N, CA, C, O and the ligand as a Tripos MOL2 file, in Angstrom:
@<TRIPOS>MOLECULE
protein
  269   267    68     0     0
PROTEIN
NO_CHARGES

@<TRIPOS>ATOM
      1 N          -5.0000   -1.4050  -19.4010 N.3       1 MET1
      2 CA         -4.2350   -2.5320  -18.8770 C.3       1 MET1
      3 C          -4.0710   -2.4020  -17.3650 C.2       1 MET1
      4 O          -3.6440   -1.3600  -16.8680 O.2       1 MET1
      5 N          -4.4020   -3.4300  -16.6620 N.am      2 PRO2
      6 CA         -4.3320   -3.3170  -15.2020 C.3       2 PRO2
      7 C          -2.9030   -3.3410  -14.6900 C.2       2 PRO2
      8 O          -1.9990   -3.8880  -15.3210 O.2       2 PRO2
      9 N          -2.7360   -2.7510  -13.5630 N.am      3 ILE3
     10 CA         -1.4280   -2.7620  -12.9110 C.3       3 ILE3
     11 C          -1.5120   -3.6820  -11.7080 C.2       3 ILE3
     12 O          -2.3310   -3.4870  -10.8100 O.2       3 ILE3
     13 N          -0.6690   -4.6640  -11.7070 N.am      4 TYR4
     14 CA         -0.6490   -5.6010  -10.5980 C.3       4 TYR4
     15 C           0.4780   -5.2430   -9.6480 C.2       4 TYR4
     16 O           1.5170   -4.7110  -10.0370 O.2       4 TYR4
     17 N           0.2310   -5.5510   -8.4100 N.am      5 GLU5
     18 CA          1.2380   -5.2640   -7.3970 C.3       5 GLU5
     19 C           1.8320   -6.5780   -6.9180 C.2       5 GLU5
     20 O           1.1230   -7.5550   -6.6770 O.2       5 GLU5
     21 N           3.1060   -6.5730   -6.7910 N.am      6 TYR6
     22 CA          3.8010   -7.7780   -6.3560 C.3       6 TYR6
     23 C           4.6670   -7.4750   -5.1420 C.2       6 TYR6
     24 O           5.0620   -6.3380   -4.8860 O.2       6 TYR6
     25 N           4.9350   -8.5240   -4.4250 N.am      7 GLN7
     26 CA          5.8860   -8.3970   -3.3340 C.3       7 GLN7
     27 C           6.8860   -9.5260   -3.4330 C.2       7 GLN7
     28 O           6.5320  -10.6710   -3.7130 O.2       7 GLN7
     29 N           8.1170   -9.1930   -3.2030 N.am      8 CYS8
     30 CA          9.1700  -10.1880   -3.2390 C.3       8 CYS8
     31 C           9.2080  -10.9410   -1.9060 C.2       8 CYS8
     32 O           9.1670  -10.3470   -0.8280 O.2       8 CYS8
     33 N           9.2880  -12.2510   -2.0210 N.am      9 ASP9
     34 CA          9.3680  -13.0470   -0.8020 C.3       9 ASP9
     35 C          10.7650  -13.0300   -0.2060 C.2       9 ASP9
     36 O          10.9540  -13.3410    0.9690 O.2       9 ASP9
     37 N          11.7170  -12.6730   -1.0060 N.am     10 SER10
     38 CA         13.0950  -12.7170   -0.5320 C.3      10 SER10
     39 C          13.5030  -11.4290    0.1750 C.2      10 SER10
     40 O          14.0590  -11.4610    1.2730 O.2      10 SER10
     41 N          13.2230  -10.3010   -0.4630 N.am     11 CYS11
     42 CA         13.6570   -9.0310    0.1240 C.3      11 CYS11
     43 C          12.4770   -8.1640    0.5380 C.2      11 CYS11
     44 O          12.6650   -7.1280    1.1760 O.2      11 CYS11
     45 N          11.2620   -8.5770    0.1840 N.am     12 GLY12
     46 CA         10.0860   -7.8800    0.6620 C.3      12 GLY12
     47 C           9.7390   -6.6090   -0.0690 C.2      12 GLY12
     48 O           8.8800   -5.8520    0.3830 O.2      12 GLY12
     49 N          10.3850   -6.3590   -1.1860 N.am     13 VAL13
     50 CA         10.1250   -5.1180   -1.9020 C.3      13 VAL13
     51 C           8.7810   -5.1900   -2.6180 C.2      13 VAL13
     52 O           8.3810   -6.2420   -3.1170 O.2      13 VAL13
     53 N           8.1100   -4.0780   -2.6570 N.am     14 HIS14
     54 CA          6.8690   -3.9850   -3.4200 C.3      14 HIS14
     55 C           7.1740   -3.3750   -4.7730 C.2      14 HIS14
     56 O           7.9510   -2.4260   -4.8810 O.2      14 HIS14
     57 N           6.5670   -3.9170   -5.7840 N.am     15 PHE15
     58 CA          6.6990   -3.2950   -7.0950 C.3      15 PHE15
     59 C           5.4570   -3.5840   -7.9060 C.2      15 PHE15
     60 O           4.6770   -4.4840   -7.5930 O.2      15 PHE15
     61 N           5.2910   -2.8030   -8.9520 N.am     16 GLU16
     62 CA          4.0930   -2.9110   -9.7660 C.3      16 GLU16
     63 C           4.4620   -3.2840  -11.1910 C.2      16 GLU16
     64 O           5.5190   -2.9150  -11.7040 O.2      16 GLU16
     65 N           3.5800   -4.0080  -11.7970 N.am     17 ARG17
     66 CA          3.7630   -4.4050  -13.1860 C.3      17 ARG17
     67 C           2.4680   -4.1790  -13.9380 C.2      17 ARG17
     68 O           1.3910   -4.5630  -13.4830 O.2      17 ARG17
     69 N           2.5860   -3.5620  -15.0750 N.am     18 ARG18
     70 CA          1.4130   -3.4180  -15.9190 C.3      18 ARG18
     71 C           1.3500   -4.6150  -16.8620 C.2      18 ARG18
     72 O           2.2460   -4.8390  -17.6770 O.2      18 ARG18
     73 N           0.2950   -5.3570  -16.7320 N.am     19 GLN19
     74 CA          0.1550   -6.5680  -17.5300 C.3      19 GLN19
     75 C          -1.2390   -6.6350  -18.1170 C.2      19 GLN19
     76 O          -2.2070   -6.1330  -17.5440 O.2      19 GLN19
     77 N          -1.3130   -7.2520  -19.2460 N.am     20 SER20
     78 CA         -2.6310   -7.4870  -19.8160 C.3      20 SER20
     79 C          -3.2780   -8.6620  -19.1080 C.2      20 SER20
     80 O          -2.6230   -9.4130  -18.3850 O.2      20 SER20
     81 N          -4.5680   -8.8060  -19.3290 N.am     21 PHE21
     82 CA         -5.2780   -9.8820  -18.6500 C.3      21 PHE21
     83 C          -4.7950  -11.2500  -19.0970 C.2      21 PHE21
     84 O          -4.8650  -12.2260  -18.3510 O.2      21 PHE21
     85 N          -4.3130  -11.3010  -20.3030 N.am     22 SER22
     86 CA         -3.8930  -12.5990  -20.8380 C.3      22 SER22
     87 C          -2.4680  -12.9330  -20.4320 C.2      22 SER22
     88 O          -1.9910  -14.0480  -20.6410 O.2      22 SER22
     89 N          -1.8060  -11.9590  -19.8540 N.am     23 ASP23
     90 CA         -0.4170  -12.2020  -19.4610 C.3      23 ASP23
     91 C          -0.3780  -12.6920  -18.0220 C.2      23 ASP23
     92 O          -0.5620  -11.9140  -17.0860 O.2      23 ASP23
     93 N          -0.1440  -13.9490  -17.8580 N.am     24 ASN24
     94 CA         -0.1080  -14.5260  -16.5190 C.3      24 ASN24
     95 C           1.3120  -14.7820  -16.0360 C.2      24 ASN24
     96 O           1.5260  -15.4700  -15.0380 O.2      24 ASN24
     97 N           2.2500  -14.2370  -16.7330 N.am     25 SER25
     98 CA          3.6230  -14.4690  -16.3250 C.3      25 SER25
     99 C           3.9270  -13.7010  -15.0430 C.2      25 SER25
    100 O           3.4480  -12.5860  -14.8380 O.2      25 SER25
    101 N           4.7060  -14.3040  -14.2160 N.am     26 THR26
    102 CA          5.0910  -13.6610  -12.9700 C.3      26 THR26
    103 C           6.4470  -12.9970  -13.1560 C.2      26 THR26
    104 O           7.4310  -13.6510  -13.5010 O.2      26 THR26
    105 N           6.4860  -11.7070  -12.9260 N.am     27 PRO27
    106 CA          7.7730  -11.0180  -13.0880 C.3      27 PRO27
    107 C           8.7090  -11.3620  -11.9460 C.2      27 PRO27
    108 O           8.3190  -11.9660  -10.9470 O.2      27 PRO27
    109 N           9.9290  -10.9670  -12.1240 N.am     28 SER28
    110 CA         10.8840  -11.1850  -11.0470 C.3      28 SER28
    111 C          11.1330   -9.8690  -10.3270 C.2      28 SER28
    112 O          10.8830   -8.7850  -10.8540 O.2      28 SER28
    113 N          11.6220   -9.9990   -9.1340 N.am     29 CYS29
    114 CA         11.9150   -8.8560   -8.2890 C.3      29 CYS29
    115 C          12.9320   -7.9310   -8.9530 C.2      29 CYS29
    116 O          13.8540   -8.4050   -9.6180 O.2      29 CYS29
    117 N          12.7760   -6.6270   -8.7820 N.am     30 PRO30
    118 CA         13.7740   -5.6960   -9.3270 C.3      30 PRO30
    119 C          15.1570   -5.9280   -8.7610 C.2      30 PRO30
    120 O          16.1530   -5.4860   -9.3350 O.2      30 PRO30
    121 N          15.2220   -6.6090   -7.6530 N.am     31 ASN31
    122 CA         16.5170   -6.9290   -7.0730 C.3      31 ASN31
    123 C          17.0310   -8.3020   -7.5070 C.2      31 ASN31
    124 O          18.0720   -8.7720   -7.0470 O.2      31 ASN31
    125 N          16.2780   -8.9200   -8.3950 N.am     32 GLY32
    126 CA         16.7950  -10.1420   -8.9800 C.3      32 GLY32
    127 C          16.2690  -11.4370   -8.3950 C.2      32 GLY32
    128 O          16.6790  -12.5180   -8.8180 O.2      32 GLY32
    129 N          15.3740  -11.3460   -7.4360 N.am     33 HIS33
    130 CA         14.8360  -12.5680   -6.8600 C.3      33 HIS33
    131 C          13.6710  -13.0880   -7.7030 C.2      33 HIS33
    132 O          13.0010  -12.3310   -8.4050 O.2      33 HIS33
    133 N          13.4610  -14.3530   -7.6150 N.am     34 ALA34
    134 CA         12.4000  -14.9560   -8.4200 C.3      34 ALA34
    135 C          11.1650  -15.2700   -7.6010 C.2      34 ALA34
    136 O          10.0890  -15.4990   -8.1530 O.2      34 ALA34
    137 N          11.3170  -15.2810   -6.3020 N.am     35 ALA35
    138 CA         10.1930  -15.6620   -5.4380 C.3      35 ALA35
    139 C           9.3300  -14.4510   -5.1360 C.2      35 ALA35
    140 O           9.4900  -13.7910   -4.1100 O.2      35 ALA35
    141 N           8.4130  -14.1730   -6.0510 N.am     36 VAL36
    142 CA          7.5100  -13.0560   -5.8340 C.3      36 VAL36
    143 C           6.0790  -13.5750   -5.8690 C.2      36 VAL36
    144 O           5.7840  -14.5980   -6.4860 O.2      36 VAL36
    145 N           5.2210  -12.8640   -5.2080 N.am     37 HIS37
    146 CA          3.8180  -13.2320   -5.2710 C.3      37 HIS37
    147 C           2.9910  -11.9820   -5.5100 C.2      37 HIS37
    148 O           3.3770  -10.8750   -5.1340 O.2      37 HIS37
    149 N           1.8720  -12.1800   -6.1290 N.am     38 ARG38
    150 CA          1.0340  -11.0480   -6.4680 C.3      38 ARG38
    151 C           0.2040  -10.6370   -5.2690 C.2      38 ARG38
    152 O          -0.2880  -11.4760   -4.5140 O.2      38 ARG38
    153 N           0.0590   -9.3560   -5.1100 N.am     39 ILE39
    154 CA         -0.7820   -8.8180   -4.0480 C.3      39 ILE39
    155 C          -2.0860   -8.3550   -4.6810 C.2      39 ILE39
    156 O          -2.0970   -7.5090   -5.5750 O.2      39 ILE39
    157 N          -3.1560   -8.9120   -4.2110 N.am     40 TYR40
    158 CA         -4.4470   -8.5100   -4.7240 C.3      40 TYR40
    159 C          -4.9580   -7.3460   -3.8960 C.2      40 TYR40
    160 O          -5.1880   -7.4620   -2.6920 O.2      40 TYR40
    161 N          -5.1230   -6.2480   -4.5570 N.am     41 SER41
    162 CA         -5.6050   -5.0760   -3.8450 C.3      41 SER41
    163 C          -7.1040   -5.1730   -3.6650 C.2      41 SER41
    164 O          -7.8500   -5.3630   -4.6260 O.2      41 SER41
    165 N          -7.5210   -5.0430   -2.4610 N.am     42 VAL42
    166 CA         -8.9370   -5.1450   -2.1370 C.3      42 VAL42
    167 C          -9.4970   -3.7430   -1.9480 C.2      42 VAL42
    168 O          -8.9550   -2.9580   -1.1690 O.2      42 VAL42
    169 N         -10.5710   -3.4240   -2.6500 N.am     43 PRO43
    170 CA        -11.1680   -2.0900   -2.4670 C.3      43 PRO43
    171 C         -11.6700   -1.9050   -1.0470 C.2      43 PRO43
    172 O         -12.2990   -2.7960   -0.4740 O.2      43 PRO43
    173 N         -11.3940   -0.7780   -0.5060 N.am     44 GLY44
    174 CA        -11.8890   -0.4710    0.8230 C.3      44 GLY44
    175 C         -11.0660   -1.0790    1.9300 C.2      44 GLY44
    176 O         -11.5080   -1.1630    3.0760 O.2      44 GLY44
    177 N          -9.8690   -1.5020    1.5860 N.am     45 VAL45
    178 CA         -9.0210   -2.0880    2.6120 C.3      45 VAL45
    179 C          -8.5360   -0.9980    3.5630 C.2      45 VAL45
    180 O          -8.2450    0.1260    3.1530 O.2      45 VAL45
    181 N          -8.4590   -1.3440    4.7970 N.am     46 VAL46
    182 CA         -7.9770   -0.3900    5.7870 C.3      46 VAL46
    183 C          -6.5340   -0.7260    6.1200 C.2      46 VAL46
    184 O          -6.2230   -1.7940    6.6470 O.2      46 VAL46
    185 N          -5.6950    0.1880    5.8060 N.am     47 PHE47
    186 CA         -4.2910   -0.0250    6.1100 C.3      47 PHE47
    187 C          -4.0710    0.1270    7.6020 C.2      47 PHE47
    188 O          -4.3950    1.1520    8.2020 O.2      47 PHE47
    189 N          -3.5290   -0.8930    8.1660 N.am     48 LYS48
    190 CA         -3.3240   -0.8550    9.5990 C.3      48 LYS48
    191 C          -2.1180    0.0070    9.9540 C.2      48 LYS48
    192 O          -1.0930    0.0070    9.2730 O.2      48 LYS48
    193 N          -2.2810    0.7140   11.0140 N.am     49 GLY49
    194 CA         -1.1210    1.4390   11.5120 C.3      49 GLY49
    195 C          -1.2060    2.9410   11.3930 C.2      49 GLY49
    196 O          -1.4200    3.6350   12.3870 O.2      49 GLY49
    197 N          -1.0380    3.4590   10.1670 N.am     50 SER50
    198 CA         -0.6970    4.8640   10.0900 C.3      50 SER50
    199 C          -1.8420    5.7510    9.6410 C.2      50 SER50
    200 O          -2.1660    5.8260    8.4560 O.2      50 SER50
    201 N          -2.4240    6.3930   10.5700 N.am     51 GLY51
    202 CA         -3.2270    7.5760   10.3180 C.3      51 GLY51
    203 C          -4.3500    7.4760    9.3190 C.2      51 GLY51
    204 O          -4.5970    8.4450    8.6010 O.2      51 GLY51
    205 N          -5.0340    6.3790    9.2310 N.am     52 TRP52
    206 CA         -6.1470    6.3070    8.3050 C.3      52 TRP52
    207 C          -7.4320    6.5400    9.0720 C.2      52 TRP52
    208 O          -8.3430    5.7120    9.0500 O.2      52 TRP52
    209 N          -7.4960    7.6320    9.7250 N.am     53 TYR53
    210 CA         -8.7200    7.9880   10.4010 C.3      53 TYR53
    211 C          -8.8140    9.5080   10.4410 C.2      53 TYR53
    212 O          -7.8070   10.2140   10.3910 O.2      53 TYR53
    213 N         -10.0100    9.9780   10.5310 N.am     54 VAL54
    214 CA        -10.1920   11.4180   10.5370 C.3      54 VAL54
    215 C          -9.8950   11.9570   11.9220 C.2      54 VAL54
    216 O         -10.5000   11.5700   12.9210 O.2      54 VAL54
    217 N          -8.9630   12.8430   11.9330 N.am     55 ASN55
    218 CA         -8.5960   13.4290   13.2130 C.3      55 ASN55
    219 C          -8.7050   14.9420   13.0900 C.2      55 ASN55
    220 O          -7.7090   15.6560   12.9810 O.2      55 ASN55
    221 N          -9.9150   15.3910   13.1110 N.am     56 ASP56
    222 CA        -10.1560   16.8050   12.8770 C.3      56 ASP56
    223 C         -10.6190   17.4990   14.1390 C.2      56 ASP56
    224 O         -11.1560   18.6060   14.0970 O.2      56 ASP56
    225 N         -10.4100   16.8490   15.2360 N.am     57 SER57
    226 CA        -10.8230   17.4610   16.4890 C.3      57 SER57
    227 C          -9.7330   18.3860   16.9940 C.2      57 SER57
    228 O          -8.9450   18.0540   17.8790 O.2      57 SER57
    229 N          -9.7290   19.5440   16.3960 N.am     58 ARG58
    230 CA         -8.7190   20.5120   16.8310 C.3      58 ARG58
    231 C          -9.0490   21.0210   18.2200 C.2      58 ARG58
    232 O         -10.2090   21.1330   18.6150 O.2      58 ARG58
    233 N          -8.0470   21.3070   18.9000 N.am     59 LYS59
    234 CA         -8.2540   21.7400   20.2770 C.3      59 LYS59
    235 C          -8.8400   23.1420   20.2970 C.2      59 LYS59
    236 O          -8.1420   24.1550   20.2520 O.2      59 LYS59
    237 N         -10.1570   23.1370   20.3670 N.am     60 SER60
    238 CA        -10.8280   24.4230   20.4170 C.3      60 SER60
    239 C         -11.3710   24.6200   21.8380 C.2      60 SER60
    240 O         -11.6860   23.6630   22.5460 O.2      60 SER60
    241 N         -11.4630   25.8330   22.2070 N.am     61 GLY61
    242 CA        -11.9930   26.1460   23.5210 C.3      61 GLY61
    243 C         -11.0590   25.7820   24.6420 C.2      61 GLY61
    244 O         -11.4680   25.6200   25.7920 O.2      61 GLY61
    245 N          -9.7960   25.6550   24.2910 N.am     62 ALA62
    246 CA         -8.8350   25.3310   25.3370 C.3      62 ALA62
    247 C          -8.0590   26.5580   25.7710 C.2      62 ALA62
    248 O          -7.0250   26.4650   26.4330 O.2      62 ALA62
    249 N          -8.5750   27.6940   25.3870 N.am     63 LYS63
    250 CA         -7.8640   28.8980   25.7750 C.3      63 LYS63
    251 C          -8.1300   29.2110   27.2470 C.2      63 LYS63
    252 O          -9.2340   29.0340   27.7620 O.2      63 LYS63
    253 N          -7.1220   29.6600   27.8620 N.am     64 SER64
    254 CA         -7.3180   30.0780   29.2510 C.3      64 SER64
    255 C          -6.9370   31.5490   29.3550 C.2      64 SER64
    256 O          -5.7810   31.9130   29.5690 O.2      64 SER64
    257 N          -7.9640   32.3720   29.1940 N.am     65 ASN65
    258 CA         -7.7040   33.7900   29.3020 C.3      65 ASN65
    259 C          -7.8690   34.2580   30.7380 C.2      65 ASN65
    260 O          -8.8890   34.8340   31.1150 O.2      65 ASN65
    261 N          -6.8840   34.0050   31.4920 N.am     66 SER66
    262 CA         -6.9500   34.4570   32.8670 C.3      66 SER66
    263 C          -6.4470   35.8800   32.9450 C.2      66 SER66
    264 O          -5.2430   36.1310   33.0090 O.2      66 SER66
    265 N          -7.3860   36.8060   32.9370 N.am     67 ASP67
    266 CA         -7.0240   38.1930   32.9240 C.3      67 ASP67
    267 C          -7.4370   38.8520   34.2510 C.2      67 ASP67
    268 O          -7.2140   40.0470   34.4430 O.2      67 ASP67
    269 ZN         13.6510   -9.3460   -3.9890 Zn       68 ZN68
@<TRIPOS>BOND
     1     1     2 1
     2     2     3 1
     3     3     4 2
     4     3     5 am
     5     5     6 1
     6     6     7 1
     7     7     8 2
     8     7     9 am
     9     9    10 1
    10    10    11 1
    11    11    12 2
    12    11    13 am
    13    13    14 1
    14    14    15 1
    15    15    16 2
    16    15    17 am
    17    17    18 1
    18    18    19 1
    19    19    20 2
    20    19    21 am
    21    21    22 1
    22    22    23 1
    23    23    24 2
    24    23    25 am
    25    25    26 1
    26    26    27 1
    27    27    28 2
    28    27    29 am
    29    29    30 1
    30    30    31 1
    31    31    32 2
    32    31    33 am
    33    33    34 1
    34    34    35 1
    35    35    36 2
    36    35    37 am
    37    37    38 1
    38    38    39 1
    39    39    40 2
    40    39    41 am
    41    41    42 1
    42    42    43 1
    43    43    44 2
    44    43    45 am
    45    45    46 1
    46    46    47 1
    47    47    48 2
    48    47    49 am
    49    49    50 1
    50    50    51 1
    51    51    52 2
    52    51    53 am
    53    53    54 1
    54    54    55 1
    55    55    56 2
    56    55    57 am
    57    57    58 1
    58    58    59 1
    59    59    60 2
    60    59    61 am
    61    61    62 1
    62    62    63 1
    63    63    64 2
    64    63    65 am
    65    65    66 1
    66    66    67 1
    67    67    68 2
    68    67    69 am
    69    69    70 1
    70    70    71 1
    71    71    72 2
    72    71    73 am
    73    73    74 1
    74    74    75 1
    75    75    76 2
    76    75    77 am
    77    77    78 1
    78    78    79 1
    79    79    80 2
    80    79    81 am
    81    81    82 1
    82    82    83 1
    83    83    84 2
    84    83    85 am
    85    85    86 1
    86    86    87 1
    87    87    88 2
    88    87    89 am
    89    89    90 1
    90    90    91 1
    91    91    92 2
    92    91    93 am
    93    93    94 1
    94    94    95 1
    95    95    96 2
    96    95    97 am
    97    97    98 1
    98    98    99 1
    99    99   100 2
   100    99   101 am
   101   101   102 1
   102   102   103 1
   103   103   104 2
   104   103   105 am
   105   105   106 1
   106   106   107 1
   107   107   108 2
   108   107   109 am
   109   109   110 1
   110   110   111 1
   111   111   112 2
   112   111   113 am
   113   113   114 1
   114   114   115 1
   115   115   116 2
   116   115   117 am
   117   117   118 1
   118   118   119 1
   119   119   120 2
   120   119   121 am
   121   121   122 1
   122   122   123 1
   123   123   124 2
   124   123   125 am
   125   125   126 1
   126   126   127 1
   127   127   128 2
   128   127   129 am
   129   129   130 1
   130   130   131 1
   131   131   132 2
   132   131   133 am
   133   133   134 1
   134   134   135 1
   135   135   136 2
   136   135   137 am
   137   137   138 1
   138   138   139 1
   139   139   140 2
   140   139   141 am
   141   141   142 1
   142   142   143 1
   143   143   144 2
   144   143   145 am
   145   145   146 1
   146   146   147 1
   147   147   148 2
   148   147   149 am
   149   149   150 1
   150   150   151 1
   151   151   152 2
   152   151   153 am
   153   153   154 1
   154   154   155 1
   155   155   156 2
   156   155   157 am
   157   157   158 1
   158   158   159 1
   159   159   160 2
   160   159   161 am
   161   161   162 1
   162   162   163 1
   163   163   164 2
   164   163   165 am
   165   165   166 1
   166   166   167 1
   167   167   168 2
   168   167   169 am
   169   169   170 1
   170   170   171 1
   171   171   172 2
   172   171   173 am
   173   173   174 1
   174   174   175 1
   175   175   176 2
   176   175   177 am
   177   177   178 1
   178   178   179 1
   179   179   180 2
   180   179   181 am
   181   181   182 1
   182   182   183 1
   183   183   184 2
   184   183   185 am
   185   185   186 1
   186   186   187 1
   187   187   188 2
   188   187   189 am
   189   189   190 1
   190   190   191 1
   191   191   192 2
   192   191   193 am
   193   193   194 1
   194   194   195 1
   195   195   196 2
   196   195   197 am
   197   197   198 1
   198   198   199 1
   199   199   200 2
   200   199   201 am
   201   201   202 1
   202   202   203 1
   203   203   204 2
   204   203   205 am
   205   205   206 1
   206   206   207 1
   207   207   208 2
   208   207   209 am
   209   209   210 1
   210   210   211 1
   211   211   212 2
   212   211   213 am
   213   213   214 1
   214   214   215 1
   215   215   216 2
   216   215   217 am
   217   217   218 1
   218   218   219 1
   219   219   220 2
   220   219   221 am
   221   221   222 1
   222   222   223 1
   223   223   224 2
   224   223   225 am
   225   225   226 1
   226   226   227 1
   227   227   228 2
   228   227   229 am
   229   229   230 1
   230   230   231 1
   231   231   232 2
   232   231   233 am
   233   233   234 1
   234   234   235 1
   235   235   236 2
   236   235   237 am
   237   237   238 1
   238   238   239 1
   239   239   240 2
   240   239   241 am
   241   241   242 1
   242   242   243 1
   243   243   244 2
   244   243   245 am
   245   245   246 1
   246   246   247 1
   247   247   248 2
   248   247   249 am
   249   249   250 1
   250   250   251 1
   251   251   252 2
   252   251   253 am
   253   253   254 1
   254   254   255 1
   255   255   256 2
   256   255   257 am
   257   257   258 1
   258   258   259 1
   259   259   260 2
   260   259   261 am
   261   261   262 1
   262   262   263 1
   263   263   264 2
   264   263   265 am
   265   265   266 1
   266   266   267 1
   267   267   268 2
@<TRIPOS>SUBSTRUCTURE
     1 MET1         2 RESIDUE 1 A MET
     2 PRO2         6 RESIDUE 1 A PRO
     3 ILE3        10 RESIDUE 1 A ILE
     4 TYR4        14 RESIDUE 1 A TYR
     5 GLU5        18 RESIDUE 1 A GLU
     6 TYR6        22 RESIDUE 1 A TYR
     7 GLN7        26 RESIDUE 1 A GLN
     8 CYS8        30 RESIDUE 1 A CYS
     9 ASP9        34 RESIDUE 1 A ASP
    10 SER10       38 RESIDUE 1 A SER
    11 CYS11       42 RESIDUE 1 A CYS
    12 GLY12       46 RESIDUE 1 A GLY
    13 VAL13       50 RESIDUE 1 A VAL
    14 HIS14       54 RESIDUE 1 A HIS
    15 PHE15       58 RESIDUE 1 A PHE
    16 GLU16       62 RESIDUE 1 A GLU
    17 ARG17       66 RESIDUE 1 A ARG
    18 ARG18       70 RESIDUE 1 A ARG
    19 GLN19       74 RESIDUE 1 A GLN
    20 SER20       78 RESIDUE 1 A SER
    21 PHE21       82 RESIDUE 1 A PHE
    22 SER22       86 RESIDUE 1 A SER
    23 ASP23       90 RESIDUE 1 A ASP
    24 ASN24       94 RESIDUE 1 A ASN
    25 SER25       98 RESIDUE 1 A SER
    26 THR26      102 RESIDUE 1 A THR
    27 PRO27      106 RESIDUE 1 A PRO
    28 SER28      110 RESIDUE 1 A SER
    29 CYS29      114 RESIDUE 1 A CYS
    30 PRO30      118 RESIDUE 1 A PRO
    31 ASN31      122 RESIDUE 1 A ASN
    32 GLY32      126 RESIDUE 1 A GLY
    33 HIS33      130 RESIDUE 1 A HIS
    34 ALA34      134 RESIDUE 1 A ALA
    35 ALA35      138 RESIDUE 1 A ALA
    36 VAL36      142 RESIDUE 1 A VAL
    37 HIS37      146 RESIDUE 1 A HIS
    38 ARG38      150 RESIDUE 1 A ARG
    39 ILE39      154 RESIDUE 1 A ILE
    40 TYR40      158 RESIDUE 1 A TYR
    41 SER41      162 RESIDUE 1 A SER
    42 VAL42      166 RESIDUE 1 A VAL
    43 PRO43      170 RESIDUE 1 A PRO
    44 GLY44      174 RESIDUE 1 A GLY
    45 VAL45      178 RESIDUE 1 A VAL
    46 VAL46      182 RESIDUE 1 A VAL
    47 PHE47      186 RESIDUE 1 A PHE
    48 LYS48      190 RESIDUE 1 A LYS
    49 GLY49      194 RESIDUE 1 A GLY
    50 SER50      198 RESIDUE 1 A SER
    51 GLY51      202 RESIDUE 1 A GLY
    52 TRP52      206 RESIDUE 1 A TRP
    53 TYR53      210 RESIDUE 1 A TYR
    54 VAL54      214 RESIDUE 1 A VAL
    55 ASN55      218 RESIDUE 1 A ASN
    56 ASP56      222 RESIDUE 1 A ASP
    57 SER57      226 RESIDUE 1 A SER
    58 ARG58      230 RESIDUE 1 A ARG
    59 LYS59      234 RESIDUE 1 A LYS
    60 SER60      238 RESIDUE 1 A SER
    61 GLY61      242 RESIDUE 1 A GLY
    62 ALA62      246 RESIDUE 1 A ALA
    63 LYS63      250 RESIDUE 1 A LYS
    64 SER64      254 RESIDUE 1 A SER
    65 ASN65      258 RESIDUE 1 A ASN
    66 SER66      262 RESIDUE 1 A SER
    67 ASP67      266 RESIDUE 1 A ASP
    68 ZN68       269 GROUP 0 **** ****
């Protein structure tokens, strides 16, 4: 059974619902709001903002051995 992700239009909370394919009912927000919309998760989506890139360039060779 797929898990759908929803977002509340009123308070903006994200929540998930496990629904069968035949169940097209829209759940309500856990906070009690009715204005929710389904978020379609797209494979390979790049989340904007936080750290979704490889940052493995450790500072090597930056030693200063002044002896
Ligand atoms: Zn809400």
